[in-house]
C-alpha positions as a Markdown table, in Angstrom:
| # | Residue | x | y | z |
|---|---|---|---|---|
| 1 | Met | 35.1 | -2.5 | -1.8 |
| 2 | Thr | 35.4 | 0.9 | 0.0 |
| 3 | Ile | 32.3 | 2.7 | 1.3 |
| 4 | Gly | 33.2 | 5.6 | -0.9 |
| 5 | Arg | 33.3 | 3.5 | -4.0 |
| 6 | Leu | 30.1 | 1.8 | -2.9 |
| 7 | Gly | 28.4 | 5.1 | -2.5 |
| 8 | Arg | 29.4 | 6.2 | -6.0 |
| 9 | Met | 28.1 | 3.0 | -7.4 |
| 10 | Leu | 24.7 | 3.4 | -5.6 |
| 11 | Ala | 24.5 | 7.0 | -6.7 |
| 12 | Met | 25.1 | 5.9 | -10.3 |
| 13 | Cys | 22.4 | 3.3 | -10.1 |
| 14 | Ala | 20.0 | 5.9 | -8.8 |
| 15 | Val | 20.8 | 8.3 | -11.7 |
| 16 | Leu | 20.5 | 5.6 | -14.3 |
| 17 | Phe | 17.1 | 4.5 | -12.8 |
| 18 | Ala | 15.8 | 8.1 | -12.7 |
| 19 | Ala | 17.0 | 8.6 | -16.3 |
| 20 | Phe | 15.0 | 5.6 | -17.4 |
| 21 | Leu | 11.9 | 6.7 | -15.6 |
| 22 | Val | 11.8 | 10.3 | -16.7 |
| 23 | Val | 10.9 | 10.6 | -20.4 |
| 24 | Ser | 11.4 | 14.4 | -20.8 |
| 25 | Ala | 10.8 | 17.7 | -19.2 |
| 26 | Ser | 7.8 | 18.3 | -21.4 |
| 27 | Ala | 6.2 | 14.8 | -21.4 |
| 28 | Glu | 4.6 | 12.5 | -18.9 |
| 29 | Ser | 6.9 | 10.8 | -16.6 |
| 30 | Arg | 6.5 | 7.2 | -15.1 |
| 31 | Ala | 8.4 | 8.1 | -12.0 |
| 32 | Arg | 5.6 | 7.2 | -9.6 |
| 33 | Ile | 6.1 | 6.0 | -6.1 |
| 34 | Val | 3.3 | 3.4 | -5.6 |
| 35 | Arg | 3.7 | 0.4 | -3.4 |
| 36 | Leu | 2.0 | -2.9 | -2.5 |
| 37 | Ser | 1.5 | -2.0 | 1.2 |
| 38 | Glu | -0.4 | -5.0 | 2.5 |
| 39 | Val | -0.6 | -8.7 | 1.4 |
| 40 | Gln | -2.7 | -11.3 | 3.2 |
| 41 | Gly | -3.1 | -14.8 | 1.9 |
| 42 | Ala | -2.9 | -15.7 | -1.8 |
| 43 | Val | -2.0 | -12.6 | -3.8 |
| 44 | Gln | -0.3 | -12.5 | -7.1 |
| 45 | Ile | 1.3 | -9.7 | -9.1 |
| 46 | Asp | 2.3 | -9.3 | -12.7 |
| 47 | Arg | 5.1 | -6.7 | -12.9 |
| 48 | Gly | 5.0 | -6.6 | -16.7 |
| 49 | Ala | 8.3 | -8.4 | -17.0 |
| 50 | Gly | 6.9 | -10.9 | -19.4 |
| 51 | Asp | 6.6 | -13.8 | -17.0 |
| 52 | Gly | 3.0 | -13.5 | -16.0 |
| 53 | Phe | 1.7 | -13.6 | -12.4 |
| 54 | Asp | 4.0 | -14.3 | -9.5 |
| 55 | Lys | 3.6 | -14.4 | -5.8 |
| 56 | Ala | 3.2 | -11.0 | -4.3 |
| 57 | Phe | 4.9 | -9.6 | -1.2 |
| 58 | Ile | 4.7 | -6.3 | 0.8 |
| 59 | Asn | 6.7 | -3.4 | -0.4 |
| 60 | Leu | 6.9 | -4.4 | -4.0 |
| 61 | Pro | 6.7 | -1.3 | -6.2 |
| 62 | Val | 3.6 | -1.0 | -8.4 |
| 63 | Ile | 4.3 | 0.4 | -11.8 |
| 64 | Glu | 2.2 | 1.3 | -14.9 |
| 65 | Gly | 1.2 | -2.0 | -16.5 |
| 66 | Ser | 1.2 | -4.0 | -13.3 |
| 67 | Arg | -1.7 | -6.4 | -12.6 |
| 68 | Leu | -2.7 | -7.6 | -9.2 |
| 69 | Lys | -5.1 | -10.3 | -8.2 |
| 70 | Thr | -6.2 | -12.0 | -5.0 |
| 71 | Gly | -7.2 | -15.6 | -4.4 |
| 72 | Lys | -10.2 | -16.9 | -2.5 |
| 73 | Asp | -8.5 | -16.1 | 0.8 |
| 74 | Gly | -6.3 | -13.2 | -0.4 |
| 75 | Arg | -6.5 | -9.5 | 0.3 |
| 76 | Ala | -4.1 | -6.7 | -0.8 |
| 77 | Glu | -3.7 | -3.0 | -0.4 |
| 78 | Val | -1.9 | -0.5 | -2.7 |
| 79 | Glu | -0.8 | 2.9 | -1.5 |
| 80 | Phe | -0.2 | 6.0 | -3.5 |
| 81 | Glu | 2.1 | 8.8 | -2.8 |
| 82 | Asp | -0.4 | 10.9 | -0.8 |
| 83 | Gly | -1.5 | 8.0 | 1.4 |
| 84 | Ser | -4.6 | 7.2 | -0.8 |
| 85 | Ala | -5.2 | 3.4 | -0.9 |
| 86 | Leu | -6.9 | 0.8 | -3.0 |
| 87 | Arg | -7.9 | -2.5 | -1.3 |
| 88 | Leu | -8.7 | -5.7 | -3.1 |
| 89 | Ala | -11.1 | -8.1 | -1.4 |
| 90 | Pro | -10.8 | -11.9 | -2.0 |
| 91 | Gly | -11.3 | -13.0 | -5.6 |
| 92 | Ser | -10.5 | -9.7 | -7.2 |
| 93 | Glu | -8.2 | -8.4 | -10.0 |
| 94 | Val | -7.1 | -4.9 | -11.1 |
| 95 | Asp | -4.9 | -3.5 | -13.8 |
| 96 | Phe | -2.9 | -0.4 | -13.3 |
| 97 | Thr | -3.3 | 1.0 | -16.8 |
| 98 | His | -1.9 | 4.5 | -16.2 |
| 99 | Leu | 0.5 | 5.7 | -13.5 |
| 100 | Ala | 2.2 | 8.9 | -14.6 |
| 101 | Leu | 3.2 | 12.4 | -13.7 |
| 102 | Ser | 2.2 | 15.3 | -16.0 |
| 103 | Asp | 4.8 | 17.9 | -17.0 |
| 104 | Asp | 3.3 | 20.2 | -14.3 |
| 105 | Gly | 3.7 | 17.6 | -11.5 |
| 106 | Arg | 0.1 | 16.3 | -11.4 |
| 107 | Lys | -0.3 | 12.6 | -10.6 |
| 108 | Leu | -2.4 | 10.8 | -13.2 |
| 109 | Ser | -3.8 | 7.4 | -12.2 |
| 110 | Thr | -6.1 | 5.1 | -14.0 |
| 111 | Val | -7.0 | 1.6 | -12.6 |
| 112 | Gln | -9.2 | -1.0 | -14.3 |
| 113 | Leu | -11.3 | -3.3 | -12.1 |
| 114 | Val | -11.3 | -6.5 | -14.0 |
| 115 | Ser | -13.4 | -8.5 | -11.5 |
| 116 | Gly | -14.3 | -8.7 | -7.8 |
| 117 | Thr | -14.5 | -6.1 | -5.1 |
| 118 | Ile | -12.3 | -3.0 | -4.6 |
| 119 | Tyr | -12.3 | -0.4 | -1.9 |
| 120 | Ala | -10.9 | 3.0 | -2.5 |
| 121 | Ser | -9.9 | 5.6 | 0.2 |
| 122 | Leu | -8.7 | 8.5 | -1.8 |
| 123 | His | -7.7 | 12.1 | -1.2 |
| 124 | Pro | -6.3 | 13.5 | -4.4 |
| 125 | Lys | -4.3 | 16.8 | -4.1 |
| 126 | Asn | -6.1 | 19.7 | -5.8 |
| 127 | Ala | -4.4 | 22.8 | -7.0 |
| 128 | Arg | -5.0 | 25.9 | -4.9 |
| 129 | Gly | -7.5 | 28.4 | -6.3 |
| 130 | Lys | -10.6 | 28.0 | -8.3 |
| 131 | Glu | -9.3 | 25.5 | -11.0 |
| 132 | Lys | -9.6 | 22.2 | -9.1 |
| 133 | Glu | -9.4 | 20.4 | -12.4 |
| 134 | Thr | -5.7 | 21.2 | -12.4 |
| 135 | Gly | -5.1 | 18.9 | -9.5 |
| 136 | Asp | -4.3 | 15.2 | -9.4 |
| 137 | Glu | -6.5 | 12.9 | -11.5 |
| 138 | Phe | -7.7 | 9.5 | -10.4 |
| 139 | Arg | -10.1 | 7.3 | -12.5 |
| 140 | Leu | -11.4 | 3.8 | -11.8 |
| 141 | Asp | -12.7 | 1.9 | -14.8 |
| 142 | Phe | -15.0 | -1.1 | -14.6 |
| 143 | Gly | -16.9 | -2.5 | -17.5 |
| 144 | Leu | -17.8 | 0.4 | -19.8 |
| 145 | Glu | -18.1 | 2.7 | -16.8 |
| 146 | Ser | -15.7 | 5.1 | -15.2 |
| 147 | Val | -15.6 | 6.8 | -11.8 |
| 148 | Thr | -13.6 | 10.0 | -11.3 |
| 149 | Val | -12.7 | 11.3 | -7.9 |
| 150 | Pro | -12.5 | 15.1 | -7.8 |
| 151 | Glu | -12.0 | 15.3 | -4.0 |
| 152 | Arg | -11.6 | 13.1 | -0.9 |
| 153 | Ala | -13.8 | 10.0 | -1.1 |
| 154 | His | -14.1 | 6.5 | 0.3 |
| 155 | Phe | -16.1 | 4.0 | -1.7 |
| 156 | Arg | -16.5 | 0.4 | -2.8 |
| 157 | Val | -17.1 | -1.1 | -6.2 |
| 158 | Val | -18.4 | -4.7 | -6.7 |
| 159 | Leu | -18.2 | -6.1 | -10.3 |
| 160 | Asp | -19.8 | -9.5 | -10.7 |
| 161 | Ser | -19.3 | -12.1 | -13.4 |
| 162 | Ala | -22.4 | -10.9 | -15.3 |
| 163 | Gly | -21.0 | -7.4 | -15.6 |
| 164 | Lys | -23.3 | -5.8 | -13.1 |
| 165 | Ala | -21.4 | -3.2 | -11.0 |
| 166 | Thr | -22.5 | -1.7 | -7.7 |
| 167 | Val | -20.9 | 1.5 | -6.4 |
| 168 | Ala | -21.3 | 2.3 | -2.7 |
| 169 | Leu | -20.1 | 5.7 | -1.5 |
| 170 | Phe | -19.2 | 5.8 | 2.2 |
| 171 | Lys | -17.8 | 9.3 | 2.3 |
| 172 | Gly | -17.3 | 12.1 | -0.2 |
| 173 | Lys | -18.5 | 12.6 | -3.7 |
| 174 | Leu | -18.2 | 10.6 | -7.0 |
| 175 | Asn | -18.8 | 11.3 | -10.6 |
| 176 | Ala | -19.6 | 8.4 | -12.9 |
| 177 | Thr | -19.8 | 8.3 | -16.7 |
| 178 | Gly | -20.5 | 5.6 | -19.3 |
| 179 | Pro | -22.8 | 4.6 | -22.1 |
| 180 | Ser | -25.7 | 5.1 | -19.6 |
| 181 | Gly | -24.8 | 8.7 | -19.3 |
| 182 | Gln | -23.3 | 10.7 | -16.5 |
| 183 | Phe | -24.5 | 10.7 | -12.9 |
| 184 | Glu | -23.3 | 11.6 | -9.4 |
| 185 | Val | -23.3 | 9.3 | -6.4 |
| 186 | Ala | -24.1 | 11.1 | -3.1 |
| 187 | Glu | -22.6 | 10.1 | 0.3 |
| 188 | Lys | -24.1 | 7.0 | 1.8 |
| 189 | His | -25.9 | 6.2 | -1.5 |
| 190 | Ser | -25.2 | 3.4 | -4.0 |
| 191 | Ala | -25.6 | 3.0 | -7.8 |
| 192 | Thr | -26.1 | -0.3 | -9.6 |
| 193 | Ile | -25.2 | -0.4 | -13.2 |
| 194 | Glu | -26.3 | -3.3 | -15.5 |
| 195 | Ala | -25.2 | -3.9 | -19.0 |
| 196 | Gly | -27.9 | -3.7 | -21.8 |
| 197 | Asn | -30.8 | -4.1 | -19.4 |
| 198 | Glu | -33.9 | -1.9 | -19.3 |
| 199 | Val | -34.2 | -1.3 | -15.6 |
| 200 | Gly | -34.0 | 1.6 | -13.1 |
| 201 | Asn | -34.3 | 5.1 | -14.4 |
| 202 | Asn | -35.0 | 4.0 | -18.0 |
| 203 | Asp | -38.8 | 3.5 | -17.4 |
| 204 | Leu | -40.0 | 4.7 | -20.8 |
| 205 | Ala | -38.2 | 1.9 | -22.5 |
| 206 | Lys | -40.5 | -0.7 | -20.8 |
| 207 | Asn | -43.6 | 0.6 | -22.8 |
| 208 | Asp | -41.9 | 1.8 | -26.0 |
| 209 | Pro | -40.7 | -1.1 | -28.3 |
| 210 | Ala | -38.8 | 1.3 | -30.5 |
| 211 | Lys | -37.0 | 2.9 | -27.5 |
| 212 | Lys | -36.4 | -0.6 | -26.2 |
| 213 | Asp | -34.6 | -1.7 | -29.3 |
| 214 | Gln | -32.6 | 1.5 | -29.4 |
| 215 | Asp | -31.4 | 1.2 | -25.8 |
| 216 | Lys | -30.9 | -2.6 | -25.6 |
| 217 | Asp | -27.1 | -2.4 | -25.8 |
| 218 | Lys | -26.8 | 0.5 | -23.3 |
| 219 | Asp | -26.0 | 0.3 | -19.7 |
| 220 | Thr | -28.6 | 1.4 | -17.2 |
| 221 | Phe | -28.4 | 2.3 | -13.6 |
| 222 | Val | -30.4 | 2.6 | -10.4 |
| 223 | Ile | -29.6 | 5.0 | -7.6 |
| 224 | Ala | -30.4 | 3.9 | -4.0 |
| 225 | Lys | -30.3 | 5.7 | -0.7 |
| 226 | Ser | -28.5 | 2.9 | 1.0 |
| 227 | Tyr | -26.0 | 0.1 | 0.3 |
| 228 | Asp | -25.6 | -3.5 | 1.4 |
| 229 | Ala | -22.8 | -4.7 | 3.6 |
| 230 | Gln | -20.0 | -6.9 | 2.2 |
| 231 | Pro | -17.8 | -9.4 | 4.0 |
| 232 | Ser | -14.6 | -7.3 | 3.6 |
| 233 | Asp | -16.1 | -4.1 | 4.9 |
| 234 | Ala | -14.7 | -4.6 | 8.4 |
| 235 | Trp | -11.2 | -5.3 | 7.0 |
| 236 | Asp | -11.4 | -2.1 | 4.9 |
| 237 | Arg | -12.5 | -0.1 | 7.9 |
| 238 | Gln | -9.6 | -1.6 | 10.0 |
| 239 | Gln | -7.0 | -0.6 | 7.5 |
| 240 | Thr | -8.5 | 2.9 | 7.1 |
| 241 | Asp | -8.5 | 3.3 | 10.9 |
| 242 | Tyr | -4.9 | 2.3 | 11.1 |
| 243 | Gln | -3.8 | 4.8 | 8.5 |
| 244 | Asp | -5.9 | 7.6 | 10.0 |
| 245 | His | -4.7 | 6.9 | 13.6 |
| 246 | Tyr | -1.0 | 6.5 | 13.0 |
| 247 | Ala | -0.7 | 9.3 | 10.4 |
| 248 | Ser | -1.2 | 11.7 | 13.2 |
| 249 | Thr | 0.3 | 9.8 | 16.1 |
| 250 | Gly | 4.1 | 10.0 | 16.3 |
| 251 | Ser | 7.0 | 12.2 | 17.4 |
| 252 | Ser | 6.7 | 15.9 | 16.9 |
| 253 | Asn | 9.5 | 16.0 | 14.3 |
| 254 | Ala | 8.0 | 13.3 | 12.1 |
| 255 | Pro | 7.8 | 14.7 | 8.5 |
| 256 | Ser | 4.2 | 13.7 | 8.1 |
| 257 | Ser | 3.4 | 16.1 | 5.2 |
| 258 | Gln | 6.1 | 14.6 | 3.0 |
| 259 | Tyr | 5.7 | 10.9 | 3.5 |
| 260 | Gly | 2.0 | 10.4 | 2.9 |
| 261 | Asn | 2.2 | 6.8 | 1.8 |
| 262 | Ala | 4.7 | 5.8 | 4.6 |
| 263 | Ile | 4.2 | 8.0 | 7.6 |
| 264 | Ser | 1.7 | 5.7 | 9.4 |
| 265 | Asp | 4.2 | 2.7 | 9.2 |
| 266 | Leu | 7.1 | 4.9 | 10.3 |
| 267 | Asn | 5.1 | 6.2 | 13.3 |
| 268 | Tyr | 3.8 | 2.7 | 14.3 |
| 269 | Tyr | 7.1 | 0.7 | 13.9 |
| 270 | Gly | 9.7 | 3.3 | 15.1 |
| 271 | Ser | 10.4 | 6.8 | 16.1 |
| 272 | Phe | 12.2 | 10.0 | 14.9 |
| 273 | Thr | 15.0 | 11.5 | 16.9 |
| 274 | Thr | 17.1 | 14.7 | 16.3 |
| 275 | Leu | 20.8 | 13.9 | 16.6 |
| 276 | Asn | 23.7 | 16.4 | 16.6 |
| 277 | Gly | 25.5 | 16.1 | 13.3 |
| 278 | Tyr | 22.9 | 13.9 | 11.7 |
| 279 | Gly | 19.6 | 15.9 | 11.9 |
| 280 | Asn | 16.3 | 14.1 | 11.9 |
| 281 | Val | 16.8 | 10.4 | 12.1 |
| 282 | Trp | 14.3 | 7.5 | 12.2 |
| 283 | Gln | 15.0 | 4.2 | 13.8 |
| 284 | Pro | 12.8 | 1.1 | 14.0 |
| 285 | Tyr | 12.0 | -0.6 | 17.3 |
| 286 | Phe | 13.4 | -4.0 | 18.3 |
| 287 | Ile | 16.9 | -3.7 | 16.8 |
| 288 | Gly | 20.2 | -4.8 | 18.4 |
| 289 | Asp | 23.9 | -4.1 | 18.0 |
| 290 | Asn | 24.1 | -6.7 | 15.1 |
| 291 | Trp | 21.0 | -5.6 | 13.2 |
| 292 | Ser | 21.4 | -4.3 | 9.7 |
| 293 | Pro | 18.7 | -2.7 | 7.5 |
| 294 | Phe | 19.8 | -4.9 | 4.6 |
| 295 | Gln | 19.8 | -8.4 | 6.2 |
| 296 | Asp | 16.1 | -9.3 | 5.3 |
| 297 | Gly | 14.5 | -8.6 | 1.9 |
| 298 | Gly | 14.9 | -9.6 | -1.7 |
| 299 | Trp | 15.6 | -8.5 | -5.2 |
| 300 | Ala | 12.7 | -8.1 | -7.6 |
| 301 | Phe | 13.0 | -7.6 | -11.3 |
| 302 | Tyr | 11.2 | -4.8 | -13.1 |
| 303 | Pro | 11.3 | -4.2 | -16.9 |
| 304 | Gly | 13.5 | -1.3 | -17.8 |
| 305 | Ala | 14.9 | -0.9 | -14.3 |
| 306 | Gly | 16.4 | -4.3 | -13.7 |
| 307 | Tyr | 16.6 | -5.7 | -10.2 |
| 308 | Met | 15.3 | -3.5 | -7.4 |
| 309 | Trp | 15.9 | -4.0 | -3.6 |
| 310 | Val | 12.7 | -4.7 | -1.7 |
| 311 | Ser | 12.6 | -4.7 | 2.1 |
| 312 | Gly | 11.0 | -7.5 | 4.0 |
| 313 | Tyr | 10.1 | -5.3 | 7.0 |
| 314 | Pro | 6.5 | -4.0 | 7.3 |
| 315 | Trp | 7.8 | -0.4 | 7.5 |
| 316 | Gly | 10.3 | -0.9 | 4.7 |
| 317 | Trp | 9.1 | 1.4 | 2.0 |
| 318 | Ala | 10.3 | 5.0 | 2.4 |
| 319 | Pro | 13.6 | 4.2 | 4.1 |
| 320 | Tyr | 14.7 | 2.2 | 1.0 |
| 321 | Arg | 13.3 | 4.4 | -1.7 |
| 322 | Ser | 14.6 | 7.8 | -0.6 |
| 323 | Gly | 17.0 | 9.4 | 1.9 |
| 324 | Ser | 19.9 | 7.4 | 3.2 |
| 325 | Trp | 20.9 | 5.0 | 6.0 |
| 326 | Ala | 23.8 | 5.8 | 8.4 |
| 327 | Phe | 25.4 | 3.8 | 11.1 |
| 328 | Ile | 25.7 | 6.2 | 14.1 |
| 329 | Pro | 28.1 | 5.3 | 17.0 |
| 330 | Gly | 26.2 | 4.8 | 20.2 |
| 331 | Phe | 22.9 | 4.8 | 18.4 |
| 332 | Gly | 23.1 | 2.1 | 15.7 |
| 333 | Trp | 21.5 | 2.2 | 12.2 |
| 334 | Gly | 19.2 | 5.1 | 11.5 |
| 335 | Trp | 17.5 | 6.4 | 8.4 |
| 336 | Gln | 17.9 | 10.1 | 7.4 |
| 337 | Pro | 14.8 | 11.2 | 5.5 |
| 338 | Gly | 15.3 | 12.5 | 2.0 |
| 339 | Asn | 13.1 | 14.0 | -0.8 |
| 340 | Leu | 10.6 | 11.5 | -2.0 |
| 341 | Asn | 10.8 | 13.0 | -5.4 |
| 342 | Ser | 14.0 | 11.0 | -5.7 |
| 343 | Tyr | 13.3 | 7.3 | -6.1 |
| 344 | Tyr | 16.1 | 4.8 | -5.6 |
| 345 | Ala | 16.2 | 1.3 | -7.0 |
| 346 | Val | 19.0 | 0.5 | -4.6 |
| 347 | Pro | 19.0 | 2.0 | -1.0 |
| 348 | Gln | 21.5 | 4.8 | -0.3 |
| 349 | Val | 24.1 | 4.4 | 2.5 |
| 350 | Ala | 25.7 | 7.6 | 3.9 |
| 351 | Lys | 27.9 | 5.8 | 6.6 |
| 352 | Ala | 28.3 | 2.1 | 7.2 |
| 353 | Pro | 30.5 | 0.2 | 9.7 |
| 354 | Ala | 33.8 | -1.0 | 8.5 |
| 355 | Gly | 33.7 | -4.3 | 6.7 |
| 356 | Met | 30.0 | -4.3 | 6.1 |
| 357 | Lys | 28.9 | -6.0 | 2.9 |
| 358 | Met | 25.9 | -4.6 | 1.1 |
| 359 | Pro | 23.7 | -7.1 | -0.7 |
| 360 | Thr | 24.3 | -7.0 | -4.4 |
| 361 | Ala | 21.8 | -7.5 | -7.2 |
| 362 | Pro | 21.8 | -10.6 | -9.4 |
| 363 | Val | 23.7 | -10.1 | -12.6 |
| 364 | Ser | 21.2 | -12.0 | -14.7 |
| 365 | Gly | 17.7 | -13.6 | -14.6 |
| 366 | Arg | 14.3 | -12.4 | -13.6 |
| 367 | Gln | 13.4 | -14.5 | -10.6 |
| 368 | Thr | 12.8 | -12.9 | -7.2 |
| 369 | Val | 15.9 | -13.6 | -5.1 |
| 370 | Met | 15.5 | -13.7 | -1.3 |
| 371 | Val | 18.0 | -12.4 | 1.2 |
| 372 | Gly | 18.0 | -13.5 | 4.9 |
| 373 | Leu | 14.5 | -14.0 | 6.0 |
| 374 | Gly | 13.3 | -12.8 | 2.6 |
| 375 | Leu | 10.0 | -11.1 | 1.8 |
| 376 | Val | 6.6 | -11.4 | 3.6 |
| 377 | Ala | 3.0 | -12.2 | 2.9 |
| 378 | Asn | 0.8 | -12.2 | 6.0 |
| 379 | Pro | -1.5 | -15.1 | 6.8 |
| 380 | Ala | -4.9 | -15.0 | 5.2 |
| 381 | Ala | -6.7 | -14.7 | 8.6 |
| 382 | Gly | -4.5 | -11.8 | 9.7 |
| 383 | Ala | -2.3 | -11.9 | 12.8 |
| 384 | Pro | -2.5 | -14.9 | 15.1 |
| 385 | Ala | -4.0 | -14.4 | 18.5 |
| 386 | His | -0.6 | -14.3 | 20.1 |
| 387 | Leu | 2.9 | -13.8 | 18.6 |
| 388 | Thr | 6.4 | -13.4 | 20.0 |
| 389 | Ile | 8.6 | -10.5 | 19.1 |
| 390 | Asn | 12.3 | -11.2 | 19.3 |
| 391 | Pro | 15.2 | -8.9 | 19.9 |
| 392 | Gly | 16.8 | -7.8 | 16.7 |
| 393 | Ser | 13.7 | -8.6 | 14.6 |
| 394 | Ala | 12.9 | -4.9 | 13.8 |
| 395 | Ser | 9.2 | -6.0 | 13.8 |
| 396 | Phe | 9.8 | -8.5 | 11.0 |
| 397 | Gly | 6.5 | -10.5 | 10.7 |
| 398 | Val | 4.5 | -8.2 | 12.9 |
| 399 | Pro | 1.4 | -7.2 | 10.8 |
| 400 | Arg | 0.7 | -3.5 | 11.0 |
| 401 | Gly | -1.6 | -2.3 | 13.6 |
| 402 | Ser | -1.9 | -5.8 | 15.1 |
| 403 | Val | -0.2 | -4.9 | 18.5 |
| 404 | Asn | -0.7 | -1.8 | 20.6 |
| 405 | His | 2.1 | 0.3 | 22.1 |
| 406 | Leu | 5.1 | -1.2 | 20.2 |
| 407 | Asp | 7.2 | 1.7 | 21.7 |
| 408 | Arg | 6.5 | 0.5 | 25.3 |
| 409 | Ile | 7.2 | -3.2 | 24.3 |
| 410 | Ser | 10.5 | -2.0 | 22.7 |
| 411 | Lys | 11.6 | -0.3 | 25.9 |
| 412 | Thr | 10.9 | -3.4 | 27.9 |
| 413 | Met | 12.9 | -5.5 | 25.5 |
| 414 | Asp | 15.8 | -3.0 | 25.7 |
| 415 | Arg | 15.9 | -3.6 | 29.4 |
| 416 | Thr | 15.5 | -7.4 | 29.4 |
| 417 | Ser | 17.0 | -8.4 | 26.0 |
| 418 | Arg | 14.4 | -11.2 | 26.0 |
| 419 | Pro | 11.6 | -12.2 | 23.6 |
| 420 | Ile | 8.2 | -10.8 | 24.5 |
| 421 | Met | 4.9 | -12.5 | 23.8 |
| 422 | Val | 2.0 | -10.2 | 22.9 |
| 423 | Ala | -1.7 | -10.5 | 22.2 |
| 424 | Thr | -3.1 | -9.2 | 18.9 |
| 425 | Ala | -6.3 | -7.8 | 17.7 |
| 426 | Pro | -8.8 | -10.3 | 16.3 |
| 427 | Pro | -8.9 | -10.5 | 12.5 |
| 428 | Ala | -11.4 | -8.2 | 10.8 |
| 429 | Ser | -13.6 | -11.0 | 9.6 |
| 430 | Ala | -14.2 | -12.1 | 13.2 |
| 431 | Ala | -14.3 | -8.6 | 14.7 |
| 432 | Ala | -17.8 | -7.6 | 13.6 |
| 433 | Pro | -20.8 | -9.1 | 11.8 |
| 434 | Ala | -21.4 | -7.9 | 8.3 |
| 435 | Thr | -24.3 | -5.6 | 9.2 |
| 436 | Gly | -23.0 | -2.3 | 8.0 |
| 437 | Phe | -19.8 | -0.5 | 7.0 |
| 438 | Gly | -17.4 | 0.5 | 9.7 |
| 439 | Gln | -19.1 | -1.2 | 12.7 |
| 440 | Gly | -16.9 | -2.8 | 15.2 |
| 441 | Ser | -13.8 | -3.3 | 13.0 |
| 442 | Gly | -11.5 | -4.3 | 15.8 |
| 443 | Ala | -8.7 | -2.0 | 14.5 |
| 444 | Gly | -5.2 | -2.4 | 15.6 |
| 445 | Pro | -5.0 | 0.6 | 17.9 |
| 446 | Met | -7.5 | -1.1 | 20.2 |
| 447 | Ser | -5.4 | -4.2 | 20.8 |
| 448 | Ser | -3.5 | -4.9 | 24.0 |
| 449 | Thr | -0.3 | -6.7 | 25.1 |
| 450 | Ser | -0.2 | -10.0 | 27.0 |
| 451 | Met | 2.3 | -12.5 | 28.3 |
| 452 | Met | 0.0 | -15.6 | 28.0 |
| 453 | Gly | -1.4 | -18.0 | 25.5 |
| 454 | Asp | -0.3 | -19.8 | 22.4 |
| 455 | His | 1.8 | -17.9 | 20.0 |
| 456 | Arg | 3.8 | -17.7 | 16.8 |
| 457 | Ser | 7.2 | -16.1 | 16.6 |
| 458 | Ala | 7.4 | -12.9 | 14.6 |
| 459 | Ala | 11.0 | -13.7 | 13.8 |
| 460 | Pro | 13.3 | -16.5 | 14.7 |
| 461 | Ala | 15.5 | -15.9 | 17.8 |
| 462 | Ser | 18.6 | -17.0 | 15.9 |
| 463 | Arg | 19.4 | -15.1 | 12.8 |
| 464 | Pro | 21.1 | -16.3 | 9.6 |
| 465 | His | 23.6 | -13.5 | 9.8 |
C-alpha cells in the first residue's frame, strides 16, 4: 500500500470518527479529549462496550459513560483537556456520567464518586468578562451531594461505606449542594456530610422531636477548620508537583498553552525543535535509527468508534490524537503538533520511510489487541529503586517524573549507545509520613541518576521488530 493511499485512508477514518462524535452544530458534542494518564497496580475500566470492567492501561481514552475503579493496591489519574486531573486512591470507583461540549464550546463534566477517595486538581476555564458562569462546568457527585468548581481548586473527597462523605479543600473555593442545603467550603477547611443524621449545624433538631422527625431523612454537615491526612495525600502531591513543574519546564517553542493535558509529559520525555521545512517538531528521548512510533501499543475498542490506537509510551497521548508523524532524513521520527480540536482514532502520518507497514486495526471483535511491547500499567509501589533505560526504548516503562534529567541521560546514551542504569525517587507512600497534605512528597523532579544498585529494565534490549 502506498503512503498516499494510507494517508487518505487515515484521513477518512478521522472524518468518520469526528462525524460520529459531533452530534450537530446546535447540540452538545461528545468530542472530548480525556485520557487515563496514570495507572498503578490493579486498575480496571469499563469503556461502555458492553463487556464490563477490563484491565486499564495508560493513554486509554475516557469517554462519557466510562467507569473506573482501583483495587486495594491500585491508583489512577484521569486528565482533562486543560490539564485538570482526577486521582483515584486505592479501593475507589468513579463514573463519568457526562463529558460533553456545549454548542458554544464550553466543556461540561460530571463525575460520580461511587466509593472510596478521589483527589481533584482542577482549573476550569472561565469566560472573559463578568459572566464567569459561561465558562467550563465541572461537577462531582457523591451520595446525594454535589460539588461544583467555579474556579481553580484542589480538594479531596472520601466516601465511606456508610455514606458519610468528607470534603477537604487544600486550595481554592468549593460550592456544595444537596438535601442538607447549600454551603461553601473555605481553603484549608473540611466538611463532613452524613446521611439522615442529626449532627453538626442542625442543633435545634436535638431538642425538638417534631423537627427531628421532619429532618430524619436529610443529610447534615459539619464544617471544620482543618482536615485529617490520608495515606494517598503524598502521592497526590507528587503527581501535582510533576504537572506543575514540567508544564513550565521545556524548550522555548513548546506549545504549552495548547496541550494542557499533555505538555508536562512532552517536556519531560522529549523536546521540541524547529526544523526547516517541517516547522515545530517534537521528538522523544532514547530513540534510534530503527525506532518507530507505532511499534509499541495496542488497539482498544470503543462503542460507536470501533478500534482506536493507544500508545504504550508514557508520553503517548497528544502525538497520537492530533497532528502528524513524519520521518525526517537525518533526524528520524518527529511529531508535528496539530490542533487538539481534531481528535484522531488512528494516528496521522505525513511522511514515512519506504516500505514501512503501519499497524492495522482488527476487523472484528472487542478485545484489546497488543502490538510489540503492548500497553503499560505501572507497578503498585511506583518505580523500582533502580531501572535500566535502553537505547531505542523511547522511555517505554519509565514512570513519569521518576528520573531526573532525562535529557542529559539521553545525550549520554547518544554518545555511548549503551543502556544506562538510573536511580529513581522513592514511592510516594514511603516518601513522607501521613501527617499532613503535601509534606515531603518525594516528587520526581528531586530524584537523581546513578550507575549502581539493583535494577529493572525499562525496556528489553532486544526488540521484537
